[in-house]
C-alpha positions as CSV (number, residue, x, y, z in Angstrom):
1,X,187.9,119.7,273.1
2,X,189.9,122.4,271.9
3,X,191.3,120.5,268.2
4,X,187.5,118.9,268.2
5,X,185.9,123.6,268.3
6,X,189.2,124.6,265.8
7,X,188.5,122.2,262.8
8,X,184.6,122.9,263.4
9,X,185.4,126.3,262.9
10,X,187.9,126.0,260.3
11,X,185.0,124.2,257.8
12,X,181.9,126.0,259.4
13,X,183.7,128.8,257.1
14,X,184.9,126.6,254.0
15,X,181.7,125.0,253.8
16,X,179.3,127.5,255.6
17,X,177.1,125.4,258.5
18,X,178.4,122.9,260.8
19,X,178.4,118.7,260.1
20,X,175.8,117.2,260.2
21,X,178.2,114.2,262.2
22,X,180.8,114.4,263.0
23,X,182.6,112.2,260.2
24,X,182.6,114.8,258.2
25,X,185.2,116.5,260.1
26,X,187.6,113.7,258.0
27,X,185.2,112.5,255.1
28,X,184.5,114.7,252.2
29,X,181.2,114.5,252.2
30,X,178.6,113.8,248.7
31,X,178.6,116.1,247.2
32,X,181.9,117.7,247.9
33,X,180.6,121.4,247.9
34,X,183.3,123.5,249.7
35,X,184.9,121.0,251.7
36,X,188.3,121.3,251.4
37,X,189.7,119.0,254.7
38,X,190.0,117.1,255.9
39,X,189.3,119.5,258.9
40,X,191.5,116.7,261.5
41,X,193.5,113.5,261.0
42,X,190.8,111.5,263.8
43,X,188.1,112.3,265.5
44,X,189.3,112.1,269.2
45,X,188.2,110.5,272.2
46,X,187.5,112.8,274.7
47,X,189.6,112.9,278.0
48,X,188.4,109.7,279.7
49,X,188.8,107.9,276.3
50,X,184.4,108.0,275.5
51,X,183.5,109.7,272.8
52,X,181.5,113.0,272.3
53,X,178.3,113.7,271.3
54,X,177.6,116.3,268.9
55,X,175.2,117.9,267.0
56,X,174.3,120.7,264.9
57,X,170.5,122.3,264.9
58,X,168.9,124.6,262.2
59,X,168.2,128.3,263.2
60,X,164.3,127.9,263.0
61,X,163.4,131.8,262.9
62,X,165.9,132.7,259.9
63,X,165.4,128.9,258.6
64,X,168.7,128.1,258.3
65,X,170.3,124.8,258.1
66,X,173.5,124.1,260.4
67,X,174.2,127.4,262.6
68,X,174.8,125.9,265.6
69,X,175.8,122.4,267.0
70,X,176.5,120.4,270.8
71,X,180.1,118.9,271.5
72,X,179.9,117.1,274.2
73,X,181.6,115.3,276.7
74,X,180.5,113.6,280.0
75,X,183.5,113.6,281.6
76,X,185.1,110.9,283.7
77,X,182.2,108.6,284.8
78,X,180.7,108.9,280.8
79,X,177.4,109.6,281.7
80,X,174.7,113.1,282.4
81,X,174.9,114.7,285.4
82,X,177.4,114.6,287.5
83,X,180.0,117.1,289.9
84,X,183.2,117.2,289.6
85,X,185.3,115.2,287.1
86,X,182.4,113.0,286.2
87,X,180.3,116.6,285.4
88,X,179.4,116.8,282.0
89,X,181.7,119.8,279.6
90,X,178.7,121.5,276.6
91,X,180.9,123.6,273.6
92,X,178.8,125.5,271.9
93,X,177.9,128.2,268.8
């Protein structure tokens, strides 16, 4: 998850917003703009071999697109909720 957060931070630094999907960390979007990736070699699975859930959000108050993100690993069982290893891990800005 740390590698994903770093890749998202580098993307944001270059492009000025977070990607609309994790694919933009690996594949050059069109139009390219200030993208200088790839920012990560491939999109990894979480520690339990599940896909991460990702979303980028706009700042409604300031009308800035994709200023925030949420990266979620749903833990060992791959479902929302639970405790311990079954609990989801949420990272974001």
